[in-house]
Gaussian input, Z-matrix of N, CA and C with variables (Angstrom, degrees):
# hf/3-21g

backbone

0 1
 N
 C     1     B1
 C     2     B2     1     A1
 N     3     B3     2     A2     1     D1
 C     4     B4     3     A3     2     D2
 C     5     B5     4     A4     3     D3
 N     6     B6     5     A5     4     D4
 C     7     B7     6     A6     5     D5
 C     8     B8     7     A7     6     D6
 N     9     B9     8     A8     7     D7
 C    10    B10     9     A9     8     D8
 C    11    B11    10    A10     9     D9
 N    12    B12    11    A11    10    D10
 C    13    B13    12    A12    11    D11
 C    14    B14    13    A13    12    D12
 N    15    B15    14    A14    13    D13
 C    16    B16    15    A15    14    D14
 C    17    B17    16    A16    15    D15
 N    18    B18    17    A17    16    D16
 C    19    B19    18    A18    17    D17
 C    20    B20    19    A19    18    D18
 N    21    B21    20    A20    19    D19
 C    22    B22    21    A21    20    D20
 C    23    B23    22    A22    21    D21
 N    24    B24    23    A23    22    D22
 C    25    B25    24    A24    23    D23
 C    26    B26    25    A25    24    D24
 N    27    B27    26    A26    25    D25
 C    28    B28    27    A27    26    D26
 C    29    B29    28    A28    27    D27
 N    30    B30    29    A29    28    D28
 C    31    B31    30    A30    29    D29
 C    32    B32    31    A31    30    D30
 N    33    B33    32    A32    31    D31
 C    34    B34    33    A33    32    D32
 C    35    B35    34    A34    33    D33
 N    36    B36    35    A35    34    D34
 C    37    B37    36    A36    35    D35
 C    38    B38    37    A37    36    D36
 N    39    B39    38    A38    37    D37
 C    40    B40    39    A39    38    D38
 C    41    B41    40    A40    39    D39
 N    42    B42    41    A41    40    D40
 C    43    B43    42    A42    41    D41
 C    44    B44    43    A43    42    D42
 N    45    B45    44    A44    43    D43
 C    46    B46    45    A45    44    D44
 C    47    B47    46    A46    45    D45
 N    48    B48    47    A47    46    D46
 C    49    B49    48    A48    47    D47
 C    50    B50    49    A49    48    D48
 N    51    B51    50    A50    49    D49
 C    52    B52    51    A51    50    D50
 C    53    B53    52    A52    51    D51
 N    54    B54    53    A53    52    D52
 C    55    B55    54    A54    53    D53
 C    56    B56    55    A55    54    D54
 N    57    B57    56    A56    55    D55
 C    58    B58    57    A57    56    D56
 C    59    B59    58    A58    57    D57
 N    60    B60    59    A59    58    D58
 C    61    B61    60    A60    59    D59
 C    62    B62    61    A61    60    D60
 N    63    B63    62    A62    61    D61
 C    64    B64    63    A63    62    D62
 C    65    B65    64    A64    63    D63
 N    66    B66    65    A65    64    D64
 C    67    B67    66    A66    65    D65
 C    68    B68    67    A67    66    D66
 N    69    B69    68    A68    67    D67
 C    70    B70    69    A69    68    D68
 C    71    B71    70    A70    69    D69
 N    72    B72    71    A71    70    D70
 C    73    B73    72    A72    71    D71
 C    74    B74    73    A73    72    D72
 N    75    B75    74    A74    73    D73
 C    76    B76    75    A75    74    D74
 C    77    B77    76    A76    75    D75
 N    78    B78    77    A77    76    D76
 C    79    B79    78    A78    77    D77
 C    80    B80    79    A79    78    D78
 N    81    B81    80    A80    79    D79
 C    82    B82    81    A81    80    D80
 C    83    B83    82    A82    81    D81
 N    84    B84    83    A83    82    D82
 C    85    B85    84    A84    83    D83
 C    86    B86    85    A85    84    D84
 N    87    B87    86    A86    85    D85
 C    88    B88    87    A87    86    D86
 C    89    B89    88    A88    87    D87
 N    90    B90    89    A89    88    D88
 C    91    B91    90    A90    89    D89
 C    92    B92    91    A91    90    D90
 N    93    B93    92    A92    91    D91
 C    94    B94    93    A93    92    D92
 C    95    B95    94    A94    93    D93
 N    96    B96    95    A95    94    D94
 C    97    B97    96    A96    95    D95
 C    98    B98    97    A97    96    D96
 N    99    B99    98    A98    97    D97
 C   100   B100    99    A99    98    D98
 C   101   B101   100   A100    99    D99
 N   102   B102   101   A101   100   D100
 C   103   B103   102   A102   101   D101
 C   104   B104   103   A103   102   D102
 N   105   B105   104   A104   103   D103
 C   106   B106   105   A105   104   D104
 C   107   B107   106   A106   105   D105
 N   108   B108   107   A107   106   D106
 C   109   B109   108   A108   107   D107
 C   110   B110   109   A109   108   D108
 N   111   B111   110   A110   109   D109
 C   112   B112   111   A111   110   D110
 C   113   B113   112   A112   111   D111
 N   114   B114   113   A113   112   D112
 C   115   B115   114   A114   113   D113
 C   116   B116   115   A115   114   D114
 N   117   B117   116   A116   115   D115
 C   118   B118   117   A117   116   D116
 C   119   B119   118   A118   117   D117
 N   120   B120   119   A119   118   D118
 C   121   B121   120   A120   119   D119
 C   122   B122   121   A121   120   D120
 N   123   B123   122   A122   121   D121
 C   124   B124   123   A123   122   D122
 C   125   B125   124   A124   123   D123
 N   126   B126   125   A125   124   D124
 C   127   B127   126   A126   125   D125
 C   128   B128   127   A127   126   D126
 N   129   B129   128   A128   127   D127
 C   130   B130   129   A129   128   D128
 C   131   B131   130   A130   129   D129
 N   132   B132   131   A131   130   D130
 C   133   B133   132   A132   131   D131
 C   134   B134   133   A133   132   D132
 N   135   B135   134   A134   133   D133
 C   136   B136   135   A135   134   D134
 C   137   B137   136   A136   135   D135
 N   138   B138   137   A137   136   D136
 C   139   B139   138   A138   137   D137
 C   140   B140   139   A139   138   D138
 N   141   B141   140   A140   139   D139
 C   142   B142   141   A141   140   D140
 C   143   B143   142   A142   141   D141
 N   144   B144   143   A143   142   D142
 C   145   B145   144   A144   143   D143
 C   146   B146   145   A145   144   D144
 N   147   B147   146   A146   145   D145
 C   148   B148   147   A147   146   D146
 C   149   B149   148   A148   147   D147
 N   150   B150   149   A149   148   D148
 C   151   B151   150   A150   149   D149
 C   152   B152   151   A151   150   D150
 N   153   B153   152   A152   151   D151
 C   154   B154   153   A153   152   D152
 C   155   B155   154   A154   153   D153
 N   156   B156   155   A155   154   D154
 C   157   B157   156   A156   155   D155
 C   158   B158   157   A157   156   D156
 N   159   B159   158   A158   157   D157
 C   160   B160   159   A159   158   D158
 C   161   B161   160   A160   159   D159
 N   162   B162   161   A161   160   D160
 C   163   B163   162   A162   161   D161
 C   164   B164   163   A163   162   D162
 N   165   B165   164   A164   163   D163
 C   166   B166   165   A165   164   D164
 C   167   B167   166   A166   165   D165
 N   168   B168   167   A167   166   D166
 C   169   B169   168   A168   167   D167
 C   170   B170   169   A169   168   D168
 N   171   B171   170   A170   169   D169
 C   172   B172   171   A171   170   D170
 C   173   B173   172   A172   171   D171
 N   174   B174   173   A173   172   D172
 C   175   B175   174   A174   173   D173
 C   176   B176   175   A175   174   D174
 N   177   B177   176   A176   175   D175
 C   178   B178   177   A177   176   D176
 C   179   B179   178   A178   177   D177
 N   180   B180   179   A179   178   D178
 C   181   B181   180   A180   179   D179
 C   182   B182   181   A181   180   D180
 N   183   B183   182   A182   181   D181
 C   184   B184   183   A183   182   D182
 C   185   B185   184   A184   183   D183
 N   186   B186   185   A185   184   D184
 C   187   B187   186   A186   185   D185
 C   188   B188   187   A187   186   D186
 N   189   B189   188   A188   187   D187
 C   190   B190   189   A189   188   D188
 C   191   B191   190   A190   189   D189
 N   192   B192   191   A191   190   D190
 C   193   B193   192   A192   191   D191
 C   194   B194   193   A193   192   D192
 N   195   B195   194   A194   193   D193
 C   196   B196   195   A195   194   D194
 C   197   B197   196   A196   195   D195
 N   198   B198   197   A197   196   D196
 C   199   B199   198   A198   197   D197
 C   200   B200   199   A199   198   D198
 N   201   B201   200   A200   199   D199
 C   202   B202   201   A201   200   D200
 C   203   B203   202   A202   201   D201
 N   204   B204   203   A203   202   D202
 C   205   B205   204   A204   203   D203
 C   206   B206   205   A205   204   D204
 N   207   B207   206   A206   205   D205
 C   208   B208   207   A207   206   D206
 C   209   B209   208   A208   207   D207
 N   210   B210   209   A209   208   D208
 C   211   B211   210   A210   209   D209
 C   212   B212   211   A211   210   D210
 N   213   B213   212   A212   211   D211
 C   214   B214   213   A213   212   D212
 C   215   B215   214   A214   213   D213
 N   216   B216   215   A215   214   D214
 C   217   B217   216   A216   215   D215
 C   218   B218   217   A217   216   D216
 N   219   B219   218   A218   217   D217
 C   220   B220   219   A219   218   D218
 C   221   B221   220   A220   219   D219
 N   222   B222   221   A221   220   D220
 C   223   B223   222   A222   221   D221
 C   224   B224   223   A223   222   D222
 N   225   B225   224   A224   223   D223
 C   226   B226   225   A225   224   D224
 C   227   B227   226   A226   225   D225
 N   228   B228   227   A227   226   D226
 C   229   B229   228   A228   227   D227
 C   230   B230   229   A229   228   D228
 N   231   B231   230   A230   229   D229
 C   232   B232   231   A231   230   D230
 C   233   B233   232   A232   231   D231
 N   234   B234   233   A233   232   D232
 C   235   B235   234   A234   233   D233
 C   236   B236   235   A235   234   D234
 N   237   B237   236   A236   235   D235
 C   238   B238   237   A237   236   D236
 C   239   B239   238   A238   237   D237
 N   240   B240   239   A239   238   D238
 C   241   B241   240   A240   239   D239
 C   242   B242   241   A241   240   D240
 N   243   B243   242   A242   241   D241
 C   244   B244   243   A243   242   D242
 C   245   B245   244   A244   243   D243
 N   246   B246   245   A245   244   D244
 C   247   B247   246   A246   245   D245
 C   248   B248   247   A247   246   D246
 N   249   B249   248   A248   247   D247
 C   250   B250   249   A249   248   D248
 C   251   B251   250   A250   249   D249
 N   252   B252   251   A251   250   D250
 C   253   B253   252   A252   251   D251
 C   254   B254   253   A253   252   D252
 N   255   B255   254   A254   253   D253
 C   256   B256   255   A255   254   D254
 C   257   B257   256   A256   255   D255
 N   258   B258   257   A257   256   D256
 C   259   B259   258   A258   257   D257
 C   260   B260   259   A259   258   D258
 N   261   B261   260   A260   259   D259
 C   262   B262   261   A261   260   D260
 C   263   B263   262   A262   261   D261
 N   264   B264   263   A263   262   D262
 C   265   B265   264   A264   263   D263
 C   266   B266   265   A265   264   D264
 N   267   B267   266   A266   265   D265
 C   268   B268   267   A267   266   D266
 C   269   B269   268   A268   267   D267
 N   270   B270   269   A269   268   D268
 C   271   B271   270   A270   269   D269
 C   272   B272   271   A271   270   D270
 N   273   B273   272   A272   271   D271
 C   274   B274   273   A273   272   D272
 C   275   B275   274   A274   273   D273
 N   276   B276   275   A275   274   D274
 C   277   B277   276   A276   275   D275
 C   278   B278   277   A277   276   D276
 N   279   B279   278   A278   277   D277
 C   280   B280   279   A279   278   D278
 C   281   B281   280   A280   279   D279
 N   282   B282   281   A281   280   D280
 C   283   B283   282   A282   281   D281
 C   284   B284   283   A283   282   D282
 N   285   B285   284   A284   283   D283
 C   286   B286   285   A285   284   D284
 C   287   B287   286   A286   285   D285
 N   288   B288   287   A287   286   D286
 C   289   B289   288   A288   287   D287
 C   290   B290   289   A289   288   D288
 N   291   B291   290   A290   289   D289
 C   292   B292   291   A291   290   D290
 C   293   B293   292   A292   291   D291
 N   294   B294   293   A293   292   D292
 C   295   B295   294   A294   293   D293
 C   296   B296   295   A295   294   D294
 N   297   B297   296   A296   295   D295
 C   298   B298   297   A297   296   D296
 C   299   B299   298   A298   297   D297
 N   300   B300   299   A299   298   D298
 C   301   B301   300   A300   299   D299
 C   302   B302   301   A301   300   D300
 N   303   B303   302   A302   301   D301
 C   304   B304   303   A303   302   D302
 C   305   B305   304   A304   303   D303
 N   306   B306   305   A305   304   D304
 C   307   B307   306   A306   305   D305
 C   308   B308   307   A307   306   D306
 N   309   B309   308   A308   307   D307
 C   310   B310   309   A309   308   D308
 C   311   B311   310   A310   309   D309
 N   312   B312   311   A311   310   D310
 C   313   B313   312   A312   311   D311
 C   314   B314   313   A313   312   D312
 N   315   B315   314   A314   313   D313
 C   316   B316   315   A315   314   D314
 C   317   B317   316   A316   315   D315
 N   318   B318   317   A317   316   D316
 C   319   B319   318   A318   317   D317
 C   320   B320   319   A319   318   D318
 N   321   B321   320   A320   319   D319
 C   322   B322   321   A321   320   D320
 C   323   B323   322   A322   321   D321
 N   324   B324   323   A323   322   D322
 C   325   B325   324   A324   323   D323
 C   326   B326   325   A325   324   D324
 N   327   B327   326   A326   325   D325
 C   328   B328   327   A327   326   D326
 C   329   B329   328   A328   327   D327
 N   330   B330   329   A329   328   D328
 C   331   B331   330   A330   329   D329
 C   332   B332   331   A331   330   D330
 N   333   B333   332   A332   331   D331
 C   334   B334   333   A333   332   D332
 C   335   B335   334   A334   333   D333
 N   336   B336   335   A335   334   D334
 C   337   B337   336   A336   335   D335
 C   338   B338   337   A337   336   D336

   B1=1.4483
   B2=1.5236
   B3=1.3298
   B4=1.4494
   B5=1.5121
   B6=1.3068
   B7=1.4650
   B8=1.5205
   B9=1.3203
   B10=1.4603
   B11=1.5176
   B12=1.3447
   B13=1.4550
   B14=1.5172
   B15=1.3142
   B16=1.4608
   B17=1.5196
   B18=1.3070
   B19=1.4529
   B20=1.5086
   B21=1.3321
   B22=1.4626
   B23=1.5216
   B24=1.3287
   B25=1.4602
   B26=1.5247
   B27=1.3285
   B28=1.4561
   B29=1.5147
   B30=1.3172
   B31=1.4627
   B32=1.5236
   B33=1.3118
   B34=1.4671
   B35=1.5265
   B36=1.3373
   B37=1.4580
   B38=1.5243
   B39=1.3203
   B40=1.4574
   B41=1.5234
   B42=1.3221
   B43=1.4626
   B44=1.5271
   B45=1.3232
   B46=1.4620
   B47=1.5202
   B48=1.3140
   B49=1.4687
   B50=1.5187
   B51=1.3279
   B52=1.4566
   B53=1.5113
   B54=1.3469
   B55=1.4624
   B56=1.5279
   B57=1.3294
   B58=1.4647
   B59=1.5301
   B60=1.3270
   B61=1.4649
   B62=1.5300
   B63=1.3382
   B64=1.4644
   B65=1.5306
   B66=1.3165
   B67=1.4655
   B68=1.5285
   B69=1.3375
   B70=1.4638
   B71=1.5265
   B72=1.3372
   B73=1.4628
   B74=1.5353
   B75=1.3334
   B76=1.4642
   B77=1.5239
   B78=1.3087
   B79=1.4692
   B80=1.5205
   B81=1.3327
   B82=1.4599
   B83=1.5213
   B84=1.3415
   B85=1.4586
   B86=1.5299
   B87=1.3359
   B88=1.4660
   B89=1.5169
   B90=1.3260
   B91=1.4610
   B92=1.5284
   B93=1.3312
   B94=1.4623
   B95=1.5316
   B96=1.3057
   B97=1.4725
   B98=1.5266
   B99=1.3285
   B100=1.4660
   B101=1.5207
   B102=1.3165
   B103=1.4641
   B104=1.5136
   B105=1.3286
   B106=1.4625
   B107=1.5181
   B108=1.3397
   B109=1.4613
   B110=1.5194
   B111=1.3255
   B112=1.4654
   B113=1.5298
   B114=1.3469
   B115=1.4604
   B116=1.5146
   B117=1.3295
   B118=1.4620
   B119=1.5245
   B120=1.3302
   B121=1.4566
   B122=1.5149
   B123=1.3140
   B124=1.4574
   B125=1.5097
   B126=1.3304
   B127=1.4693
   B128=1.5206
   B129=1.3223
   B130=1.4497
   B131=1.5269
   B132=1.3361
   B133=1.4592
   B134=1.5337
   B135=1.3225
   B136=1.4712
   B137=1.5204
   B138=1.3459
   B139=1.4608
   B140=1.5278
   B141=1.3429
   B142=1.4588
   B143=1.5194
   B144=1.3341
   B145=1.4674
   B146=1.5287
   B147=1.3288
   B148=1.4673
   B149=1.5167
   B150=1.3133
   B151=1.4665
   B152=1.5219
   B153=1.3150
   B154=1.4685
   B155=1.5253
   B156=1.3378
   B157=1.4669
   B158=1.5183
   B159=1.3353
   B160=1.4566
   B161=1.5338
   B162=1.3328
   B163=1.4678
   B164=1.5313
   B165=1.3199
   B166=1.4683
   B167=1.5219
   B168=1.3273
   B169=1.4593
   B170=1.5151
   B171=1.3411
   B172=1.4688
   B173=1.5269
   B174=1.3228
   B175=1.4627
   B176=1.5193
   B177=1.3132
   B178=1.4682
   B179=1.5226
   B180=1.3045
   B181=1.4636
   B182=1.5300
   B183=1.3276
   B184=1.4572
   B185=1.5136
   B186=1.3269
   B187=1.4555
   B188=1.5258
   B189=1.3304
   B190=1.4581
   B191=1.5156
   B192=1.3281
   B193=1.4551
   B194=1.5221
   B195=1.3162
   B196=1.4574
   B197=1.5214
   B198=1.3069
   B199=1.4585
   B200=1.5280
   B201=1.3210
   B202=1.4617
   B203=1.5280
   B204=1.3115
   B205=1.4723
   B206=1.5261
   B207=1.3369
   B208=1.4607
   B209=1.5274
   B210=1.3149
   B211=1.4635
   B212=1.5242
   B213=1.3268
   B214=1.4606
   B215=1.5282
   B216=1.3232
   B217=1.4653
   B218=1.5319
   B219=1.3261
   B220=1.4642
   B221=1.5185
   B222=1.3181
   B223=1.4531
   B224=1.5202
   B225=1.3103
   B226=1.4522
   B227=1.5274
   B228=1.2997
   B229=1.4524
   B230=1.5305
   B231=1.2994
   B232=1.4592
   B233=1.5258
   B234=1.3141
   B235=1.4600
   B236=1.5290
   B237=1.3386
   B238=1.4645
   B239=1.5274
   B240=1.3306
   B241=1.4677
   B242=1.5262
   B243=1.3372
   B244=1.4569
   B245=1.5176
   B246=1.3211
   B247=1.4607
   B248=1.5226
   B249=1.3230
   B250=1.4578
   B251=1.5237
   B252=1.3214
   B253=1.4613
   B254=1.5281
   B255=1.3196
   B256=1.4660
   B257=1.5237
   B258=1.3433
   B259=1.4555
   B260=1.5256
   B261=1.3178
   B262=1.4624
   B263=1.5249
   B264=1.3149
   B265=1.4661
   B266=1.5215
   B267=1.3140
   B268=1.4620
   B269=1.5208
   B270=1.3320
   B271=1.4639
   B272=1.5285
   B273=1.3302
   B274=1.4624
   B275=1.5313
   B276=1.3412
   B277=1.4666
   B278=1.5257
   B279=1.3158
   B280=1.4652
   B281=1.5284
   B282=1.3330
   B283=1.4680
   B284=1.5289
   B285=1.3150
   B286=1.4679
   B287=1.5259
   B288=1.3283
   B289=1.4677
   B290=1.5219
   B291=1.3373
   B292=1.4672
   B293=1.5314
   B294=1.3415
   B295=1.4602
   B296=1.5285
   B297=1.3214
   B298=1.4649
   B299=1.5183
   B300=1.3331
   B301=1.4538
   B302=1.5214
   B303=1.3130
   B304=1.4588
   B305=1.5199
   B306=1.3204
   B307=1.4651
   B308=1.5243
   B309=1.2834
   B310=1.4679
   B311=1.5317
   B312=1.3399
   B313=1.4650
   B314=1.5262
   B315=1.3160
   B316=1.4538
   B317=1.5081
   B318=1.3040
   B319=1.4592
   B320=1.5249
   B321=1.3173
   B322=1.4562
   B323=1.5242
   B324=1.3123
   B325=1.4535
   B326=1.5238
   B327=1.2998
   B328=1.4626
   B329=1.5189
   B330=1.3125
   B331=1.4691
   B332=1.5137
   B333=1.3174
   B334=1.4580
   B335=1.5211
   B336=1.3213
   B337=1.4673
   B338=1.5170
   A1=108.37
   A2=118.30
   A3=122.07
   A4=109.58
   A5=116.37
   A6=120.74
   A7=112.05
   A8=118.80
   A9=121.58
   A10=113.95
   A11=116.95
   A12=120.12
   A13=111.61
   A14=114.98
   A15=121.93
   A16=110.40
   A17=115.33
   A18=122.12
   A19=112.54
   A20=116.93
   A21=121.51
   A22=108.48
   A23=114.96
   A24=120.35
   A25=108.96
   A26=114.95
   A27=121.17
   A28=108.95
   A29=115.34
   A30=122.48
   A31=106.21
   A32=117.68
   A33=121.08
   A34=107.95
   A35=115.28
   A36=121.83
   A37=108.83
   A38=116.13
   A39=121.80
   A40=107.59
   A41=116.57
   A42=120.38
   A43=112.34
   A44=117.25
   A45=120.70
   A46=112.19
   A47=115.94
   A48=121.40
   A49=111.79
   A50=116.12
   A51=119.91
   A52=112.59
   A53=116.23
   A54=120.72
   A55=110.01
   A56=116.41
   A57=119.41
   A58=110.50
   A59=115.98
   A60=121.93
   A61=108.51
   A62=117.78
   A63=120.35
   A64=112.15
   A65=114.76
   A66=123.25
   A67=113.87
   A68=117.62
   A69=121.74
   A70=108.57
   A71=118.63
   A72=120.49
   A73=110.74
   A74=115.45
   A75=121.84
   A76=108.29
   A77=115.99
   A78=122.63
   A79=107.82
   A80=116.14
   A81=119.93
   A82=108.49
   A83=115.00
   A84=122.30
   A85=108.92
   A86=116.01
   A87=121.98
   A88=108.70
   A89=116.06
   A90=120.32
   A91=109.46
   A92=115.15
   A93=120.73
   A94=107.77
   A95=117.25
   A96=121.36
   A97=112.60
   A98=118.38
   A99=122.14
   A100=113.38
   A101=118.65
   A102=121.61
   A103=110.51
   A104=116.91
   A105=122.40
   A106=110.64
   A107=115.74
   A108=122.85
   A109=109.37
   A110=116.55
   A111=121.38
   A112=109.27
   A113=115.89
   A114=121.20
   A115=112.32
   A116=116.74
   A117=119.63
   A118=109.98
   A119=114.65
   A120=123.28
   A121=107.58
   A122=116.60
   A123=120.79
   A124=110.22
   A125=115.60
   A126=122.41
   A127=107.85
   A128=115.33
   A129=118.69
   A130=110.17
   A131=115.65
   A132=120.47
   A133=110.25
   A134=117.41
   A135=121.02
   A136=112.64
   A137=116.74
   A138=121.42
   A139=111.36
   A140=117.34
   A141=121.80
   A142=114.21
   A143=117.32
   A144=121.55
   A145=111.97
   A146=113.79
   A147=121.23
   A148=107.17
   A149=116.09
   A150=122.78
   A151=108.08
   A152=115.99
   A153=121.24
   A154=111.86
   A155=116.37
   A156=120.21
   A157=113.02
   A158=117.87
   A159=121.33
   A160=108.04
   A161=118.31
   A162=120.10
   A163=111.40
   A164=116.24
   A165=121.64
   A166=111.99
   A167=118.02
   A168=121.34
   A169=114.12
   A170=116.87
   A171=121.67
   A172=112.80
   A173=117.73
   A174=121.93
   A175=110.34
   A176=116.45
   A177=122.66
   A178=108.51
   A179=116.48
   A180=119.89
   A181=108.94
   A182=115.55
   A183=119.80
   A184=111.91
   A185=115.42
   A186=122.89
   A187=109.89
   A188=115.03
   A189=122.46
   A190=109.09
   A191=115.39
   A192=119.99
   A193=109.24
   A194=113.77
   A195=122.34
   A196=107.29
   A197=116.66
   A198=122.68
   A199=106.95
   A200=116.21
   A201=122.87
   A202=107.64
   A203=117.73
   A204=122.20
   A205=107.70
   A206=116.16
   A207=121.89
   A208=114.54
   A209=118.34
   A210=120.45
   A211=112.66
   A212=118.29
   A213=120.15
   A214=111.28
   A215=116.43
   A216=119.74
   A217=111.35
   A218=116.94
   A219=120.77
   A220=112.89
   A221=117.36
   A222=121.32
   A223=111.13
   A224=115.20
   A225=122.19
   A226=108.81
   A227=121.39
   A228=124.99
   A229=110.77
   A230=116.08
   A231=121.62
   A232=108.87
   A233=117.19
   A234=120.55
   A235=109.82
   A236=116.61
   A237=122.70
   A238=108.29
   A239=119.70
   A240=119.84
   A241=112.51
   A242=116.24
   A243=120.78
   A244=109.16
   A245=115.15
   A246=121.19
   A247=107.76
   A248=116.24
   A249=121.95
   A250=109.04
   A251=115.38
   A252=121.76
   A253=107.31
   A254=115.80
   A255=121.43
   A256=108.83
   A257=116.57
   A258=121.11
   A259=109.57
   A260=115.28
   A261=121.71
   A262=109.86
   A263=115.93
   A264=122.84
   A265=108.12
   A266=115.98
   A267=120.54
   A268=111.20
   A269=117.28
   A270=122.36
   A271=108.49
   A272=118.30
   A273=120.22
   A274=113.65
   A275=117.85
   A276=120.11
   A277=111.92
   A278=116.86
   A279=121.99
   A280=108.54
   A281=116.53
   A282=120.30
   A283=110.24
   A284=116.34
   A285=122.99
   A286=108.49
   A287=115.25
   A288=121.71
   A289=107.11
   A290=116.53
   A291=121.67
   A292=107.69
   A293=117.38
   A294=120.81
   A295=112.70
   A296=114.56
   A297=122.24
   A298=107.74
   A299=116.29
   A300=122.50
   A301=106.05
   A302=116.29
   A303=122.10
   A304=111.11
   A305=115.90
   A306=120.53
   A307=107.57
   A308=117.15
   A309=121.47
   A310=113.48
   A311=117.78
   A312=119.62
   A313=113.71
   A314=117.07
   A315=119.32
   A316=112.00
   A317=114.94
   A318=120.59
   A319=109.23
   A320=114.71
   A321=121.44
   A322=108.25
   A323=115.44
   A324=121.18
   A325=108.09
   A326=116.39
   A327=121.26
   A328=109.29
   A329=116.29
   A330=121.68
   A331=107.46
   A332=116.94
   A333=121.42
   A334=111.03
   A335=114.69
   A336=119.61
   A337=110.43
   D1=136.56
   D2=177.27
   D3=-83.48
   D4=170.66
   D5=179.62
   D6=-70.08
   D7=-28.16
   D8=-174.18
   D9=-96.78
   D10=-34.16
   D11=-172.64
   D12=-128.84
   D13=150.78
   D14=178.90
   D15=-74.55
   D16=160.60
   D17=179.83
   D18=-86.05
   D19=61.99
   D20=176.98
   D21=-135.86
   D22=139.63
   D23=178.19
   D24=-148.04
   D25=166.66
   D26=176.04
   D27=-144.06
   D28=166.14
   D29=-179.56
   D30=-149.94
   D31=123.04
   D32=-179.80
   D33=-106.71
   D34=119.92
   D35=178.72
   D36=-116.12
   D37=128.61
   D38=178.10
   D39=-90.57
   D40=100.83
   D41=-176.42
   D42=-72.07
   D43=-22.61
   D44=176.58
   D45=-69.51
   D46=-34.48
   D47=179.53
   D48=-96.54
   D49=-15.00
   D50=-177.37
   D51=68.53
   D52=38.57
   D53=-175.50
   D54=-153.20
   D55=161.21
   D56=173.74
   D57=-62.94
   D58=157.93
   D59=177.87
   D60=-106.61
   D61=98.03
   D62=-179.15
   D63=-79.83
   D64=156.56
   D65=171.08
   D66=61.77
   D67=31.32
   D68=176.02
   D69=-88.19
   D70=122.57
   D71=176.71
   D72=-67.52
   D73=135.68
   D74=179.34
   D75=-134.67
   D76=135.32
   D77=176.24
   D78=-119.40
   D79=142.87
   D80=172.45
   D81=-118.27
   D82=136.82
   D83=-179.36
   D84=-131.75
   D85=152.14
   D86=175.90
   D87=-121.01
   D88=140.76
   D89=178.23
   D90=-82.06
   D91=133.64
   D92=173.12
   D93=-132.03
   D94=-170.49
   D95=-175.61
   D96=-60.40
   D97=-29.31
   D98=-178.20
   D99=-92.43
   D100=-4.32
   D101=-176.89
   D102=126.46
   D103=-144.45
   D104=-177.25
   D105=-95.52
   D106=133.64
   D107=178.77
   D108=-115.78
   D109=127.08
   D110=178.23
   D111=-69.82
   D112=129.42
   D113=177.89
   D114=-102.71
   D115=-39.46
   D116=-176.19
   D117=-164.79
   D118=154.61
   D119=172.85
   D120=-124.84
   D121=145.77
   D122=177.43
   D123=-156.61
   D124=-177.50
   D125=177.47
   D126=-136.17
   D127=143.99
   D128=177.41
   D129=-66.27
   D130=148.44
   D131=178.94
   D132=-82.60
   D133=-171.44
   D134=-176.92
   D135=-63.27
   D136=-21.11
   D137=177.63
   D138=-95.52
   D139=9.75
   D140=179.05
   D141=76.49
   D142=13.22
   D143=-175.82
   D144=-104.13
   D145=151.85
   D146=174.62
   D147=-141.59
   D148=120.33
   D149=-179.82
   D150=-148.61
   D151=167.37
   D152=178.22
   D153=53.94
   D154=53.76
   D155=-176.59
   D156=-134.97
   D157=-13.25
   D158=179.58
   D159=-103.51
   D160=120.76
   D161=179.80
   D162=-57.40
   D163=133.17
   D164=-177.32
   D165=-56.75
   D166=-33.67
   D167=-179.78
   D168=-66.04
   D169=-17.60
   D170=179.35
   D171=-95.50
   D172=1.63
   D173=-173.14
   D174=-104.71
   D175=123.32
   D176=177.96
   D177=-159.42
   D178=176.10
   D179=177.32
   D180=-60.14
   D181=144.67
   D182=178.90
   D183=151.01
   D184=-172.12
   D185=-179.51
   D186=-97.78
   D187=133.87
   D188=-178.33
   D189=-130.13
   D190=163.27
   D191=169.47
   D192=-145.95
   D193=144.90
   D194=173.58
   D195=-105.69
   D196=132.92
   D197=176.69
   D198=-112.45
   D199=112.87
   D200=179.50
   D201=-98.55
   D202=119.24
   D203=178.46
   D204=-94.94
   D205=90.96
   D206=-168.16
   D207=-99.14
   D208=-2.84
   D209=-174.77
   D210=-57.34
   D211=-45.93
   D212=-178.60
   D213=-63.33
   D214=-35.99
   D215=179.10
   D216=-70.24
   D217=-43.50
   D218=-176.66
   D219=-77.13
   D220=-24.79
   D221=-177.79
   D222=95.97
   D223=156.38
   D224=-176.61
   D225=-96.75
   D226=132.49
   D227=-0.18
   D228=-86.69
   D229=136.38
   D230=178.15
   D231=-94.87
   D232=133.29
   D233=176.60
   D234=-65.63
   D235=-39.58
   D236=175.08
   D237=-113.15
   D238=93.03
   D239=179.49
   D240=-70.09
   D241=-28.19
   D242=175.92
   D243=-147.84
   D244=152.63
   D245=-178.60
   D246=-130.70
   D247=130.28
   D248=178.25
   D249=-111.18
   D250=129.99
   D251=177.26
   D252=-121.95
   D253=112.98
   D254=179.00
   D255=-97.26
   D256=142.09
   D257=179.74
   D258=-151.60
   D259=162.98
   D260=-177.25
   D261=-116.24
   D262=131.83
   D263=175.74
   D264=-101.70
   D265=118.64
   D266=176.14
   D267=-102.79
   D268=-31.15
   D269=179.50
   D270=-123.24
   D271=94.30
   D272=-175.92
   D273=-69.19
   D274=-11.55
   D275=177.25
   D276=-83.30
   D277=-12.38
   D278=177.72
   D279=-91.97
   D280=138.53
   D281=178.85
   D282=-66.34
   D283=139.11
   D284=177.66
   D285=-118.67
   D286=117.41
   D287=177.48
   D288=-114.67
   D289=121.76
   D290=-175.36
   D291=-124.57
   D292=88.61
   D293=-179.07
   D294=-81.37
   D295=159.86
   D296=176.83
   D297=-126.91
   D298=122.17
   D299=172.59
   D300=-100.00
   D301=122.50
   D302=-165.74
   D303=-127.49
   D304=141.08
   D305=164.99
   D306=-144.97
   D307=177.75
   D308=-171.48
   D309=-58.07
   D310=-34.69
   D311=-175.60
   D312=-124.29
   D313=20.45
   D314=178.42
   D315=-170.35
   D316=164.68
   D317=175.86
   D318=-158.06
   D319=161.27
   D320=174.40
   D321=-147.98
   D322=162.12
   D323=179.09
   D324=-146.19
   D325=166.67
   D326=179.86
   D327=-161.06
   D328=168.67
   D329=174.55
   D330=-83.56
   D331=110.18
   D332=-179.86
   D333=-90.34
   D334=-171.68
   D335=-179.91
   D336=-122.67

């Protein structure tokens, strides 16, 4: 983990087009006693990647979720206008990569490296 940013990243790949998904808005939230708290918002770059966007001071063990706003990328009407991926951080010093493989009528995710 760097001093400025947390060790979390994502990568959105459009498997229907066989290409990265650029400019997809992504939000990360952490669960606390009152519910979900927004930590950061960002957009994927031209390679579909988003990294160095969550302040290191907001990163610790706990439950998180990524909200991918994919409707603009998929086109209207989108079957999945947004996709939420919830995950648990047990070791905040270890990098967490949470990619999204996306197509018009399906998606999958996994713990990356």
